[in-house]
C-alpha positions in Angstrom: 0.0 0.0 0.0 1.3 3.5 -0.9 -0.6 4.8 2.2 0.1 3.0 5.4 -2.5 3.0 8.2 -1.5 3.3 11.9 -3.9 2.9 14.8 -3.5 2.3 18.6 -4.1 -0.6 20.9 -7.5 0.5 22.1 -8.9 -0.6 18.8 -9.0 -4.1 20.3 -9.0 -5.9 17.0 -9.1 -9.7 17.2 -5.7 -11.4 17.2 -4.1 -11.4 13.8 -6.6 -9.1 12.1 -4.4 -6.0 12.3 -1.5 -7.9 10.7 -3.7 -9.3 7.9 -4.8 -5.8 7.0 -1.3 -4.3 7.2 -2.1 -2.1 10.2 0.6 -0.8 12.5 -0.6 -0.7 16.1 1.0 1.6 18.7 0.2 0.5 22.3 -1.1 2.7 25.0 0.4 2.3 28.4 -0.9 1.4 31.9 0.8 1.9 35.2 0.2 -0.8 37.9 1.9 0.1 41.1 5.3 1.5 40.1 5.6 -0.5 36.9 4.6 0.9 33.4 3.4 -1.6 30.8 2.4 -1.5 27.2 -1.2 -2.6 27.4 -0.7 -5.5 25.1 1.9 -7.0 27.4 -0.2 -7.3 30.6 -3.4 -9.4 31.2 -6.5 -7.3 31.9 -7.2 -9.3 35.0 -3.9 -8.1 36.5 -5.2 -4.5 36.2 -8.4 -5.4 38.0 -6.5 -6.6 41.1 -4.6 -3.3 41.8 -5.1 0.4 41.3 -4.0 1.4 37.8 -3.6 4.6 35.8 -3.5 4.9 32.0 -1.1 6.8 29.8 -1.0 7.9 26.1 2.0 6.7 24.1 4.9 9.2 24.0 5.3 11.0 20.7 8.4 9.0 20.1 6.4 5.8 19.8 4.4 7.3 17.0 7.6 8.6 15.4 9.0 5.1 15.4 5.8 3.7 13.8 5.9 6.4 11.1 9.5 5.7 10.3 8.7 1.9 10.2 5.9 2.6 7.7 8.1 4.9 5.5 11.0 2.3 5.6 8.4 -0.3 4.3 7.7 1.8 1.3 4.8 4.0 2.4 4.6 7.4 0.7 1.9 8.7 3.1 0.4 7.6 6.4 -3.1 7.8 7.9 -3.0 7.5 11.7 -6.4 6.7 13.3 -6.8 6.9 17.0 -9.2 6.9 20.0 -11.2 10.0 20.8 -9.2 13.1 21.7 -11.8 13.8 24.4 -10.8 10.6 26.1 -7.0 10.7 25.7 -4.0 12.7 24.6 -3.1 10.0 22.1 -4.2 12.1 19.1 -2.1 15.0 20.3 0.9 12.7 20.6 0.4 11.5 17.1 0.1 15.0 15.8 3.3 16.0 17.5 5.1 13.1 15.9 3.6 13.7 12.5 5.3 17.1 12.2 8.7 15.5 11.8 7.7 12.3 10.1 9.6 11.3 6.9 6.3 11.2 4.8 3.1 13.1 5.2 0.8 11.9 8.0 -2.9 12.5 8.2 -4.1 12.1 11.9 -7.7 11.1 12.4 -9.6 11.6 15.7 -12.1 8.7 15.5 -14.2 10.2 18.2 -14.6 6.7 19.7 -12.7 3.8 21.1 -12.7 0.0 21.1 -14.0 -1.7 18.0 -15.6 1.6 16.9 -12.0 2.7 16.4 -11.1 -0.7 15.0 -13.7 -0.7 12.3 -12.6 2.8 11.3 -9.0 1.7 11.0 -10.1 -1.4 8.9 -12.0 0.8 6.5 -8.9 3.0 6.1 -6.8 0.0 5.4 -9.3 -1.4 2.8 -9.4 2.0 1.1 -5.6 2.3 1.1 -5.4 -1.2 -0.5 -7.6 0.0 -3.3 -5.0 2.6 -4.1 -7.0 5.6 -2.9 -5.3 9.0 -2.2 -4.3 9.6 1.4 -7.0 12.2 1.9 -9.6 9.6 0.8 -8.2 7.0 3.1 -8.5 9.4 6.0 -12.0 10.3 4.9 -13.0 6.6 4.9 -11.8 6.3 8.5 -13.7 9.4 9.6 -16.9 8.4 7.8 -16.9 4.9 9.2 -16.4 6.3 12.7 -19.1 8.8 12.2 -21.6 6.1 11.1 -20.7 3.7 14.0 -22.6 3.6 17.3 -21.1 2.2 20.4 -23.5 1.2 23.2 -22.5 -0.4 26.5 -23.6 -1.5 29.9 -21.6 -1.4 33.1 -22.3 -3.3 36.4 -21.3 -0.2 38.4 -20.3 3.4 37.7 -17.6 3.3 40.3 -14.7 2.8 37.8 -15.9 5.5 35.4 -16.4 7.9 38.3 -13.0 7.3 39.7 -11.4 7.7 36.3 -13.2 11.0 35.6 -14.8 9.5 32.5 -18.4 9.7 33.6 -19.3 13.2 32.4 -23.0 14.0 32.1 -23.9 10.4 33.1 -23.2 11.2 36.8 -25.8 13.9 36.9 -28.3 11.8 34.9 -27.9 8.8 37.2 -27.4 10.7 40.5 -26.7 8.5 43.5 -29.1 5.6 42.6 -27.1 2.6 43.8 -29.3 0.0 42.2 -29.4 1.5 38.7 -27.8 -0.5 35.9 -26.8 2.2 33.4 -26.8 2.0 29.6 -24.3 4.4 28.1 -23.2 5.6 24.6 -20.1 7.1 23.1 -21.3 10.5 21.7 -18.9 12.9 20.1 -15.9 11.3 21.9 -17.5 11.3 25.3 -19.4 8.8 27.5 -23.0 9.9 27.7 -26.1 8.5 29.4 -28.6 6.6 27.4 -31.0 4.8 29.8 -31.2 3.5 33.3 -32.5 0.0 34.0 -33.1 -1.7 37.3 -31.5 -5.1 36.7 -28.6 -6.5 34.7 -30.8 -8.9 32.8 -33.1 -6.2 31.7 -30.1 -4.0 30.8 -28.6 -6.6 28.6 -32.0 -7.3 26.9 -32.4 -3.6 26.3 -28.8 -3.4 24.9 -29.8 -6.1 22.4 -32.9 -4.2 21.4 -31.0 -0.9 20.9 -28.3 -2.6 18.9 -30.9 -4.3 16.6 -32.8 -1.1 16.2 -29.6 0.8 15.3 -28.5 -1.8 12.7 -31.9 -1.9 11.0 -31.8 -3.6 7.6 -28.4 -2.1 6.6 -25.3 -4.3 6.0 -23.3 -3.9 9.2 -20.3 -5.2 11.1 -20.8 -5.9 14.8 -18.5 -5.9 17.7 -19.4 -7.4 21.1 -16.9 -6.4 23.7 -16.8 -7.3 27.4 -14.7 -7.4 30.5 -14.7 -10.6 32.5 -18.1 -11.5 31.0 -17.2 -13.9 28.2 -20.3 -16.0 28.5 -22.7 -13.0 28.4 -20.8 -11.7 25.3 -21.0 -14.9 23.4 -24.7 -15.3 24.2 -25.4 -11.7 23.1 -23.4 -12.2 19.9 -25.4 -15.3 19.0 -28.7 -13.5 19.6 -27.7 -10.4 17.6 -26.6 -12.6 14.6 -30.0 -14.3 14.6 -31.9 -11.0 15.0 -30.1 -8.6 12.7 -30.6 -9.6 9.0 -27.5 -8.1 7.3 -24.6 -8.9 9.6 -21.3 -9.2 7.7 -18.6 -9.7 10.3 -19.1 -10.0 14.0 -16.2 -9.9 16.4 -16.4 -10.9 20.1 -13.6 -10.1 22.5 -12.4 -8.7 25.8 -11.3 -5.1 26.1 -7.7 -4.5 27.2 -6.5 -3.1 30.4 -6.5 0.6 29.4 -10.3 0.6 28.8 -10.8 -2.1 31.4 -9.4 0.1 34.1 -12.2 2.6 33.4 -15.2 0.4 33.0 -14.7 -2.4 35.5 -15.6 -6.1 35.3 -19.0 -7.0 33.9 -19.0 -4.4 31.2 -20.8 -5.5 28.0 -20.8 -3.4 24.9 -22.1 -3.6 21.3 -20.5 -1.7 18.4 -22.8 -1.3 15.3 -20.7 -0.3 12.3 -22.7 0.2 9.0 -20.6 -0.7 6.0 -19.4 2.1 3.7 
């Protein structure tokens, strides 16, 4: 590909998928105790056992990725990353882009997880077709704009501690028994609905995902944290319920997002195809 595509580890693509599509993945970092780890080198369960803080990659990590792409023959790079409202990752990429050996187009996806992953995959597919770099970047932005990420958490405690709760805190107040449904909206976590039990919340998550998908051809992502059985069941139900599912990926989020959502999180990413 004349245009290389770079993304970050919070895309949480299934094992091997990034490599098959020629994506270069820059890891975010997480500190557990006094040790700093790339998130792809530490199991998520280890983060749940101890207080952890997350960190964007240093600009030098992006610089190295851009140099790698250029050395591999790329004449331009599209760098697609998690929402700037959630992380300084986009800022670090932009700093590195200034001194990159080839032109770099940095895209703020406005989302995270497989919402970001599908945007990066669309960029890679467009690049493989020989499109101009601006068109590759536009494909990533358009896919991210079309994609809707819905999720359920067992408790708001982790989001509240990490400062990621935003308007949802006011919406939900101090109701201890509420099971919240949330959405990523313009790069931020926003409230969607409050449900009284986890079973009702998951059923409602299924309904909302099916309604969002409609009859369009879509890719789906079902993501979880320490809730593999729930995720597989939900994926099976969605495949049966949504008429035009192309690809469906089921997987656990990594420690950077896991530190903010806590165990029991269950999410659905609905990504209409371009």
